N, CA, C and O atoms as CSV, one atom per row, in Angstrom:
chain,resi,resn,atom,element,x,y,z
A,1,MET,N,N,107.359,73.657,114.765
A,1,MET,CA,C,107.471,74.701,115.775
A,1,MET,C,C,107.133,74.083,117.129
A,1,MET,O,O,106.168,73.330,117.255
A,2,HIS,N,N,107.927,74.406,118.125
A,2,HIS,CA,C,107.687,73.934,119.479
A,2,HIS,C,C,106.697,74.866,120.168
A,2,HIS,O,O,106.541,76.020,119.769
A,3,ASP,N,N,106.043,74.373,121.182
A,3,ASP,CA,C,105.020,75.132,121.922
A,3,ASP,C,C,103.823,75.481,121.051
A,3,ASP,O,O,103.147,76.483,121.287
A,4,ASP,N,N,103.560,74.648,120.040
A,4,ASP,CA,C,102.421,74.900,119.146
A,4,ASP,C,C,101.127,75.082,119.920
A,4,ASP,O,O,100.339,75.979,119.622
A,5,LYS,N,N,100.909,74.232,120.911
A,5,LYS,CA,C,99.646,74.263,121.649
A,5,LYS,C,C,99.458,75.608,122.351
A,5,LYS,O,O,98.395,76.220,122.252
A,6,GLN,N,N,100.491,76.065,123.056
A,6,GLN,CA,C,100.383,77.341,123.766
A,6,GLN,C,C,100.210,78.503,122.793
A,6,GLN,O,O,99.421,79.415,123.044
A,7,ILE,N,N,100.940,78.473,121.691
A,7,ILE,CA,C,100.833,79.536,120.691
A,7,ILE,C,C,99.432,79.568,120.100
A,7,ILE,O,O,98.855,80.643,119.936
A,8,LYS,N,N,98.880,78.409,119.780
A,8,LYS,CA,C,97.524,78.359,119.221
A,8,LYS,C,C,96.485,78.870,120.212
A,8,LYS,O,O,95.555,79.583,119.835
A,9,ILE,N,N,96.649,78.503,121.476
A,9,ILE,CA,C,95.714,78.989,122.500
A,9,ILE,C,C,95.762,80.510,122.581
A,9,ILE,O,O,94.724,81.170,122.626
A,10,LEU,N,N,96.967,81.058,122.600
A,10,LEU,CA,C,97.108,82.517,122.677
A,10,LEU,C,C,96.568,83.202,121.429
A,10,LEU,O,O,95.935,84.253,121.525
A,11,LEU,N,N,96.812,82.616,120.254
A,11,LEU,CA,C,96.276,83.191,119.017
A,11,LEU,C,C,94.745,83.177,119.023
A,11,LEU,O,O,94.112,84.139,118.589
A,12,LYS,N,N,94.159,82.096,119.509
A,12,LYS,CA,C,92.695,82.026,119.583
A,12,LYS,C,C,92.147,83.045,120.580
A,12,LYS,O,O,91.080,83.622,120.373
A,13,THR,N,N,92.889,83.256,121.656
A,13,THR,CA,C,92.486,84.278,122.627
A,13,THR,C,C,92.517,85.657,121.981
A,13,THR,O,O,91.587,86.448,122.144
A,14,ALA,N,N,93.590,85.942,121.249
A,14,ALA,CA,C,93.700,87.240,120.567
A,14,ALA,C,C,92.583,87.397,119.542
A,14,ALA,O,O,91.988,88.468,119.422
A,15,ARG,N,N,92.301,86.327,118.804
A,15,ARG,CA,C,91.216,86.384,117.823
A,15,ARG,C,C,89.878,86.670,118.516
A,15,ARG,O,O,89.067,87.450,118.017
A,16,GLY,N,N,89.660,86.035,119.663
A,16,GLY,CA,C,88.434,86.290,120.431
A,16,GLY,C,C,88.347,87.735,120.884
A,16,GLY,O,O,87.275,88.339,120.865
A,17,GLN,N,N,89.483,88.286,121.291
A,17,GLN,CA,C,89.494,89.690,121.713
A,17,GLN,C,C,89.215,90.616,120.531
A,17,GLN,O,O,88.508,91.612,120.679
A,18,ILE,N,N,89.759,90.299,119.377
A,18,ILE,CA,C,89.501,91.117,118.184
A,18,ILE,C,C,88.026,91.041,117.805
A,18,ILE,O,O,87.413,92.059,117.485
A,19,ASP,N,N,87.458,89.845,117.840
A,19,ASP,CA,C,86.025,89.702,117.569
A,19,ASP,C,C,85.209,90.513,118.569
A,19,ASP,O,O,84.206,91.135,118.219
A,20,GLY,N,N,85.660,90.492,119.821
A,20,GLY,CA,C,84.971,91.264,120.852
A,20,GLY,C,C,85.048,92.757,120.586
A,20,GLY,O,O,84.074,93.478,120.803
A,21,MET,N,N,86.198,93.228,120.119
A,21,MET,CA,C,86.335,94.655,119.806
A,21,MET,C,C,85.445,95.045,118.632
A,21,MET,O,O,84.850,96.123,118.631
A,22,LEU,N,N,85.354,94.170,117.637
A,22,LEU,CA,C,84.462,94.458,116.511
A,22,LEU,C,C,83.022,94.600,116.990
A,22,LEU,O,O,82.292,95.485,116.543
A,23,LYS,N,N,82.626,93.728,117.896
A,23,LYS,CA,C,81.272,93.800,118.461
A,23,LYS,C,C,81.100,95.087,119.276
A,23,LYS,O,O,80.059,95.740,119.210
A,24,MET,N,N,82.131,95.439,120.038
A,24,MET,CA,C,82.071,96.665,120.830
A,24,MET,C,C,81.887,97.884,119.930
A,24,MET,O,O,81.124,98.793,120.257
A,25,ILE,N,N,82.585,97.899,118.799
A,25,ILE,CA,C,82.458,99.019,117.863
A,25,ILE,C,C,81.062,99.050,117.265
A,25,ILE,O,O,80.460,100.116,117.136
A,26,ASP,N,N,80.538,97.863,116.894
A,26,ASP,CA,C,79.174,97.790,116.356
A,26,ASP,C,C,78.152,98.290,117.373
A,26,ASP,O,O,77.131,98.872,117.007
A,27,GLU,N,N,78.439,98.056,118.651
A,27,GLU,CA,C,77.537,98.477,119.726
A,27,GLU,C,C,77.806,99.913,120.176
A,27,GLU,O,O,77.184,100.410,121.115
A,28,ASN,N,N,78.746,100.571,119.487
A,28,ASN,CA,C,79.100,101.957,119.796
A,28,ASN,C,C,79.552,102.134,121.245
A,28,ASN,O,O,79.176,103.093,121.919
A,29,ARG,N,N,80.373,101.176,121.708
A,29,ARG,CA,C,80.890,101.220,123.070
A,29,ARG,C,C,81.917,102.337,123.220
A,29,ARG,O,O,82.446,102.855,122.237
A,30,ASP,N,N,82.179,102.687,124.448
A,30,ASP,CA,C,83.115,103.755,124.779
A,30,ASP,C,C,84.504,103.474,124.195
A,30,ASP,O,O,84.995,102.346,124.236
A,31,CYS,N,N,85.113,104.513,123.658
A,31,CYS,CA,C,86.442,104.394,123.031
A,31,CYS,C,C,87.487,103.850,124.002
A,31,CYS,O,O,88.348,103.062,123.611
A,32,ILE,N,N,87.415,104.263,125.251
A,32,ILE,CA,C,88.391,103.816,126.246
A,32,ILE,C,C,88.273,102.310,126.458
A,32,ILE,O,O,89.286,101.627,126.610
A,33,ASP,N,N,87.062,101.793,126.468
A,33,ASP,CA,C,86.867,100.352,126.619
A,33,ASP,C,C,87.476,99.585,125.446
A,33,ASP,O,O,88.123,98.554,125.632
A,34,VAL,N,N,87.261,100.098,124.246
A,34,VAL,CA,C,87.831,99.463,123.049
A,34,VAL,C,C,89.355,99.549,123.105
A,34,VAL,O,O,90.046,98.576,122.801
A,35,SER,N,N,89.869,100.695,123.489
A,35,SER,CA,C,91.310,100.880,123.581
A,35,SER,C,C,91.925,99.936,124.604
A,35,SER,O,O,92.998,99.381,124.366
A,36,THR,N,N,91.266,99.749,125.724
A,36,THR,CA,C,91.752,98.825,126.755
A,36,THR,C,C,91.848,97.409,126.208
A,36,THR,O,O,92.834,96.710,126.441
A,37,GLN,N,N,90.819,96.991,125.479
A,37,GLN,CA,C,90.844,95.665,124.856
A,37,GLN,C,C,91.951,95.558,123.815
A,37,GLN,O,O,92.613,94.527,123.699
A,38,LEU,N,N,92.139,96.625,123.070
A,38,LEU,CA,C,93.186,96.640,122.047
A,38,LEU,C,C,94.566,96.479,122.685
A,38,LEU,O,O,95.401,95.729,122.178
A,39,MET,N,N,94.809,97.177,123.791
A,39,MET,CA,C,96.101,97.044,124.473
A,39,MET,C,C,96.299,95.631,125.015
A,39,MET,O,O,97.411,95.104,124.985
A,40,ALA,N,N,95.233,95.022,125.505
A,40,ALA,CA,C,95.332,93.645,125.995
A,40,ALA,C,C,95.672,92.694,124.849
A,40,ALA,O,O,96.470,91.771,125.019
A,41,THR,N,N,95.071,92.919,123.693
A,41,THR,CA,C,95.344,92.085,122.522
A,41,THR,C,C,96.785,92.276,122.055
A,41,THR,O,O,97.461,91.307,121.709
A,42,GLN,N,N,97.250,93.510,122.044
A,42,GLN,CA,C,98.641,93.770,121.660
A,42,GLN,C,C,99.603,93.044,122.592
A,42,GLN,O,O,100.622,92.516,122.148
A,43,SER,N,N,99.285,93.017,123.864
A,43,SER,CA,C,100.124,92.339,124.845
A,43,SER,C,C,100.202,90.839,124.542
A,43,SER,O,O,101.277,90.243,124.604
A,44,ILE,N,N,99.075,90.248,124.220
A,44,ILE,CA,C,99.060,88.820,123.872
A,44,ILE,C,C,99.865,88.574,122.601
A,44,ILE,O,O,100.623,87.606,122.528
A,45,LEU,N,N,99.709,89.434,121.602
A,45,LEU,CA,C,100.442,89.262,120.347
A,45,LEU,C,C,101.948,89.382,120.576
A,45,LEU,O,O,102.728,88.653,119.964
A,46,LYS,N,N,102.357,90.292,121.448
A,46,LYS,CA,C,103.787,90.414,121.780
A,46,LYS,C,C,104.295,89.148,122.447
A,46,LYS,O,O,105.400,88.686,122.164
A,47,LYS,N,N,103.476,88.586,123.341
A,47,LYS,CA,C,103.854,87.346,124.019
A,47,LYS,C,C,103.995,86.199,123.013
A,47,LYS,O,O,104.928,85.401,123.104
A,48,ILE,N,N,103.073,86.120,122.061
A,48,ILE,CA,C,103.137,85.091,121.022
A,48,ILE,C,C,104.417,85.256,120.212
A,48,ILE,O,O,105.120,84.281,119.948
A,49,ASN,N,N,104.714,86.481,119.822
A,49,ASN,CA,C,105.911,86.726,119.027
A,49,ASN,C,C,107.169,86.343,119.806
A,49,ASN,O,O,108.097,85.768,119.238
A,50,LEU,N,N,107.205,86.656,121.085
A,50,LEU,CA,C,108.349,86.290,121.911
A,50,LEU,C,C,108.508,84.771,121.971
A,50,LEU,O,O,109.625,84.261,121.880
A,51,LEU,N,N,107.399,84.050,122.122
A,51,LEU,CA,C,107.458,82.589,122.128
A,51,LEU,C,C,107.999,82.049,120.805
A,51,LEU,O,O,108.847,81.156,120.788
A,52,ILE,N,N,107.505,82.596,119.711
A,52,ILE,CA,C,107.938,82.131,118.389
A,52,ILE,C,C,109.424,82.421,118.179
A,52,ILE,O,O,110.167,81.555,117.717
A,53,LEU,N,N,109.855,83.629,118.516
A,53,LEU,CA,C,111.264,83.970,118.343
A,53,LEU,C,C,112.160,83.175,119.296
A,53,LEU,O,O,113.262,82.778,118.918
A,54,SER,N,N,111.704,82.943,120.509
A,54,SER,CA,C,112.468,82.119,121.451
A,54,SER,C,C,112.633,80.705,120.920
A,54,SER,O,O,113.718,80.128,120.986
A,55,ASN,N,N,111.541,80.152,120.391
A,55,ASN,CA,C,111.611,78.818,119.791
A,55,ASN,C,C,112.598,78.810,118.631
A,55,ASN,O,O,113.394,77.883,118.479
A,56,HIS,N,N,112.534,79.836,117.834
A,56,HIS,CA,C,113.426,79.927,116.676
A,56,HIS,C,C,114.887,79.950,117.123
A,56,HIS,O,O,115.725,79.234,116.574
A,57,LEU,N,N,115.180,80.771,118.111
A,57,LEU,CA,C,116.552,80.860,118.613
A,57,LEU,C,C,117.008,79.554,119.256
A,57,LEU,O,O,118.129,79.102,119.024
A,58,ASN,N,N,116.145,78.953,120.057
A,58,ASN,CA,C,116.521,77.754,120.796
A,58,ASN,C,C,116.563,76.489,119.957
A,58,ASN,O,O,117.203,75.512,120.345
A,59,HIS,N,N,115.900,76.491,118.829
A,59,HIS,CA,C,115.856,75.273,118.026
A,59,HIS,C,C,116.476,75.467,116.646
A,59,HIS,O,O,117.481,74.832,116.323
A,60,CYS,N,N,115.899,76.320,115.846
A,60,CYS,CA,C,116.372,76.488,114.465
A,60,CYS,C,C,117.792,77.043,114.414
A,60,CYS,O,O,118.655,76.506,113.719
A,61,ILE,N,N,118.020,78.103,115.144
A,61,ILE,CA,C,119.345,78.731,115.093
A,61,ILE,C,C,120.384,77.843,115.775
A,61,ILE,O,O,121.504,77.706,115.283
A,62,ARG,N,N,120.016,77.243,116.900
A,62,ARG,CA,C,120.949,76.333,117.577
A,62,ARG,C,C,121.338,75.180,116.644
A,62,ARG,O,O,122.510,74.815,116.554
A,63,GLU,N,N,120.356,74.619,115.960
A,63,GLU,CA,C,120.623,73.525,115.024
A,63,GLU,C,C,121.545,73.981,113.892
A,63,GLU,O,O,122.459,73.256,113.499
A,64,THR,N,N,121.303,75.164,113.380
A,64,THR,CA,C,122.163,75.700,112.319
A,64,THR,C,C,123.600,75.839,112.806
A,64,THR,O,O,124.543,75.482,112.098
A,65,PHE,N,N,123.760,76.363,114.028
A,65,PHE,CA,C,125.111,76.565,114.544
A,65,PHE,C,C,125.808,75.250,114.884
A,65,PHE,O,O,127.038,75.193,114.914
A,66,GLU,N,N,125.051,74.213,115.136
A,66,GLU,CA,C,125.658,72.914,115.428
A,66,GLU,C,C,125.991,72.139,114.157
A,66,GLU,O,O,126.912,71.323,114.156
A,67,ASN,N,N,125.249,72.386,113.070
A,67,ASN,CA,C,125.347,71.494,111.916
A,67,ASN,C,C,125.696,72.137,110.580
A,67,ASN,O,O,125.995,71.423,109.623
A,68,GLU,N,N,125.666,73.445,110.488
A,68,GLU,CA,C,125.790,74.065,109.166
A,68,GLU,C,C,127.095,74.847,109.012
A,68,GLU,O,O,127.874,75.000,109.953
A,69,ASN,N,N,127.299,75.332,107.791
A,69,ASN,CA,C,128.524,76.072,107.474
A,69,ASN,C,C,128.407,77.547,107.884
A,69,ASN,O,O,127.343,78.013,108.290
A,70,ASP,N,N,129.511,78.256,107.769
A,70,ASP,CA,C,129.559,79.664,108.195
A,70,ASP,C,C,128.581,80.543,107.426
A,70,ASP,O,O,127.994,81.460,108.001
A,71,PHE,N,N,128.400,80.279,106.143
A,71,PHE,CA,C,127.462,81.071,105.342
A,71,PHE,C,C,126.043,80.929,105.882
A,71,PHE,O,O,125.336,81.924,106.033
A,72,GLN,N,N,125.625,79.706,106.172
A,72,GLN,CA,C,124.282,79.477,106.700
A,72,GLN,C,C,124.131,80.063,108.109
A,72,GLN,O,O,123.068,80.571,108.466
A,73,LYS,N,N,125.194,79.986,108.895
A,73,LYS,CA,C,125.160,80.591,110.226
A,73,LYS,C,C,124.964,82.105,110.127
A,73,LYS,O,O,124.169,82.686,110.865
A,74,GLN,N,N,125.695,82.733,109.208
A,74,GLN,CA,C,125.567,84.176,109.023
A,74,GLN,C,C,124.174,84.549,108.549
A,74,GLN,O,O,123.634,85.579,108.955
A,75,ASN,N,N,123.590,83.723,107.697
A,75,ASN,CA,C,122.213,83.976,107.246
A,75,ASN,C,C,121.242,83.982,108.419
A,75,ASN,O,O,120.336,84.814,108.470
A,76,LYS,N,N,121.422,83.070,109.354
A,76,LYS,CA,C,120.547,83.016,110.532
A,76,LYS,C,C,120.747,84.245,111.416
A,76,LYS,O,O,119.780,84.784,111.955
A,77,ILE,N,N,121.978,84.686,111.568
A,77,ILE,CA,C,122.254,85.903,112.337
A,77,ILE,C,C,121.589,87.107,111.667
A,77,ILE,O,O,120.935,87.912,112.328
A,78,ASP,N,N,121.763,87.219,110.354
A,78,ASP,CA,C,121.166,88.330,109.598
A,78,ASP,C,C,119.650,88.317,109.706
A,78,ASP,O,O,119.020,89.370,109.799
A,79,GLU,N,N,119.072,87.137,109.692
A,79,GLU,CA,C,117.622,86.978,109.808
A,79,GLU,C,C,117.114,87.610,111.105
A,79,GLU,O,O,116.114,88.329,111.092
A,80,ILE,N,N,117.779,87.354,112.201
A,80,ILE,CA,C,117.380,87.918,113.495
A,80,ILE,C,C,117.619,89.428,113.524
A,80,ILE,O,O,116.801,90.175,114.060
A,81,ILE,N,N,118.730,89.875,112.954
A,81,ILE,CA,C,119.019,91.312,112.913
A,81,ILE,C,C,117.927,92.059,112.149
A,81,ILE,O,O,117.507,93.135,112.574
A,82,VAL,N,N,117.469,91.516,111.050
A,82,VAL,CA,C,116.391,92.137,110.274
A,82,VAL,C,C,115.130,92.256,111.129
A,82,VAL,O,O,114.473,93.297,111.124
A,83,ILE,N,N,114.796,91.214,111.849
A,83,ILE,CA,C,113.608,91.241,112.710
A,83,ILE,C,C,113.765,92.300,113.796
A,83,ILE,O,O,112.844,93.077,114.045
A,84,LEU,N,N,114.925,92.333,114.441
A,84,LEU,CA,C,115.158,93.316,115.510
A,84,LEU,C,C,115.135,94.736,114.966
A,84,LEU,O,O,114.598,95.632,115.617
A,85,ASN,N,N,115.702,94.960,113.793
A,85,ASN,CA,C,115.682,96.290,113.177
A,85,ASN,C,C,114.269,96.722,112.810
A,85,ASN,O,O,113.922,97.893,112.966
A,86,SER,N,N,113.464,95.808,112.333
A,86,SER,CA,C,112.095,96.171,111.944
A,86,SER,C,C,111.277,96.549,113.165
A,86,SER,O,O,110.371,97.376,113.058
A,87,LYS,N,N,111.563,95.977,114.305
A,87,LYS,CA,C,110.849,96.332,115.543
A,87,LYS,C,C,111.223,97.722,116.027
A,87,LYS,O,O,110.387,98.421,116.601
A,88,GLN,N,N,112.462,98.134,115.807
A,88,GLN,CA,C,112.917,99.462,116.253
A,88,GLN,C,C,112.351,100.576,115.392
A,88,GLN,O,O,112.136,101.681,115.889
A,89,THR,N,N,112.106,100.317,114.122
A,89,THR,CA,C,111.641,101.364,113.231
A,89,THR,C,C,110.139,101.572,113.285
A,89,THR,O,O,109.621,102.496,112.659
A,90,LYS,N,N,109.438,100.737,114.015
A,90,LYS,CA,C,107.979,100.863,114.081
A,90,LYS,C,C,107.544,101.617,115.289
A,90,LYS,O,O,106.346,101.813,115.496
C-alpha cells in the first residue's frame, strides 16, 4: 500500500482520540465534548478511507487495467461498486 506512513500516522491519531474519548467517558465529561471528539475522529477515519481507496484506484486498479483480462477488470470494477453501494446504505 502506498502512503503507508501517512495512513499509519492518521490511524494512530484516531486511536489516540478514541482513547481520549474513553477517558472522557470515565471522567463523566459533558456529552457535547465527547460528541465533538467523536466527530473529529470520524473525519480522520473518512480521510484515511479516502487515502486507501485513492491508492487502490491509482495503483491496484490501474495495474489491473494495464495488465489483466476483461474478467479481472470487471472484478475490480465490481469491487469498487460494492464499496460505493455499502456507503450509500449506511
